[in-house]
N, C-alpha and C positions, 0 to 999 in steps of 0.2 A: 131477587136480585142480589148479584156480587157488589162488593163494596170496589168504589173505582175513583179515578180522576178522571173527569172533565177539563179539554181545553177548550175555550171560547174566550171572543171578546165581549158576548152578548151576556151579560150574568142575569138581565130579565127576563130572556127567554127560556134559560135553562131552569129557572125557578118557575116558570109556567109552566114548561115540560114535568117537571118533576112533580109537583102539585096537581098537575092535567091526569095523570098517569099513577096517581096513589092516594091512597085519604089521607087529605090535610091534616087529620084527626093524628096523623101516626106520622107527620114531616116536622121537623125542627129545624129550624133554616139560621145559620149563625153567618151573618155578614159584617166583615170589617174591612177598615181600610189597610189596615196592617196587621196580622194576626200575632198577637203577642202572647207571652204566659199565662198571663190571667185569663186570657182567651182559652187558651187549651184547657189549663183548668175548669171553667165555664163549660166546654165541650165533655171532656170526661166525665164531670159529674153529670152532666145528661145521659150520657150514655151508659150510668147504672142504675138510672130510674127504670127499674122493671115493667115492662110491658107485657101484655098478654100475645101480642102478633109483632109481626117487624115493624119498627121503628126506624125510619131513615133520618142521618144527622147529616146536614148537609153545611159545609164549610166553606164560604166564599170568602177571598181578601186578594186585595189588587198586590199586596206584599205579605209574605209569609217569612217570619223570625226562625234563624235556626234553631234556637232553644226550646220554643214552641213546638218545633215540627219535631224533635226529640222527646219531648215528653207526649206525643201521640203513637209511637213508634210502637211502644206494647199495646197498645190499646188498639192499635190497627193490626198486628198479627195476631191476637188473638181475643175478639170484641166479644162484648158478654152478649148472651142467649137474645135471638132477636133484634140484635142491634146492625145496621147498614150504615156504612159512611160514604159518602160521596162527597170528595174534596174540587173545590172550581176555582180555577187559576186563568190567567191570560197566558202564562208558558210553564209548558214544563221544565224550563230550566229554572222556576222560581222555587220549585222543590225540590227538597236534596234526595240524590239516588238512594238511601234505604228509604223513604218514602215511596219512590216512584216503582221501585222493587217488589213492594207486598201489593200493590193494586193493579189492575188492569188501566190502562189509559184511553180514553174516548176524545179524539179531536174532533170539535166541532167547528175550528174555525171557517172562515170562508178566504178563498185565495182572493187578495187586491188587485185589482189591476196591473201592471207597470207604470210609473208616471212617461209620460213622454218629456226627454231633455232637451234642453237648447243649449248643448254643450257637445262639441267636438272634444270626444276623449280620448283622441289619439292627437290633438293637435291644441292642446291647453297651455294656454299663456297665463302670466300672473294678472295681466287684465281682465282677462274671463272668467276667471277665477276668483277675483274681488268685486264683480260686478254680479256676478251668478249669488254670490253670497249676500250680497247687500239686498237684491231682489227678497231672495228667501228670509231673511231677519227683517226685511220690512211686513213681509207677508205675515211673518210669526209675531210681531209686535202687534197687528189688528185683527190679530184672533183670524187669520185666513189660513193658516198652517199649524196645525191641529201637531198633538204628539203622534197620531198613528199616520198623517201625510209624511210627516218628517220620517217616519221610521221606514215608510215605501219607499220615500225618496231616497234613502242612505240606501236600502237593497237595489234600487232601479240603476244606480249609479254605478254598483258594483258589478251586477249584471252584464248590465250596456260594456263595460270595460273589459268584462273578459269575452263577450262576445265580438267586440272590435280589436282582440289581439292583442290587448296589454297582457304582457307576461309578470305576474305576480309570484313572489316568493312564497316559500310555505311559512314564514310567520309574518306573510302579511294576512293570510286567512285569519289567522288567530286575533290579528289585531280587528278585522272585521267584525269576526264575533263579539270582540269585547265591545266594539265602537257601537253594535247593535243592543248591547246590553246596556251602556251607557245613557243610549237615546231612553230606552226603554222606563230609565229611571229618572227621566226630565230634563237631562243635556240638551242645551238650546243649539241652536240651527250654525250660529259662528263657529264653536269650537268642535262640533260634530263635522260638520262639511270641511273647513279648511285644510286639518291633517289630511284627511282622506284627499280632496281634491288634489294636493300638493304631494302627495304618495304617487297616486296617477299620474301627474305631470312627470315626474323622476321616472317612471318605471318605463313611460311610453319614449324614453329617449333612446 
């Protein structure tokens, strides 16, 4: 097996697959909320424990710090004998380009169906925007709108706006990418959707 990055929303399924297809005695799984420098040291120390056969070291985290990733670069480039690394993340954008360039990337994400919108994006007005954001904020407060659903909602709004002929500028697409990252970092519905819908209203004129 070659060292690789797996992009997936379902860490539990990835763990089951790795353990199911390999000897569990030679699999070490490190799972973190945030991958920090002390975690990188822990992983490196495990990699230097000699084994007579292939050992798979799995690193899974919701967030990856820059310094901890830099600490792993050398060992990823020249791993000790019989060591294979698997890094699991929810998005490849969480990982440094230098990390991504050293490992093959396997995408295991399932396509989420686009959400149906009750908005006319070609004829948006302030009242429509206010009512829509109020509705989404209320869903969020009752935990009926998850982060993944908000991500899908942002994506659906942008895609539908393009399809109905809203003319965006080059810098708008950079903004969409940054907005998606902000929502992924837990930005709430109102601050995410308000500037997006106001921009679409402006571009629709």
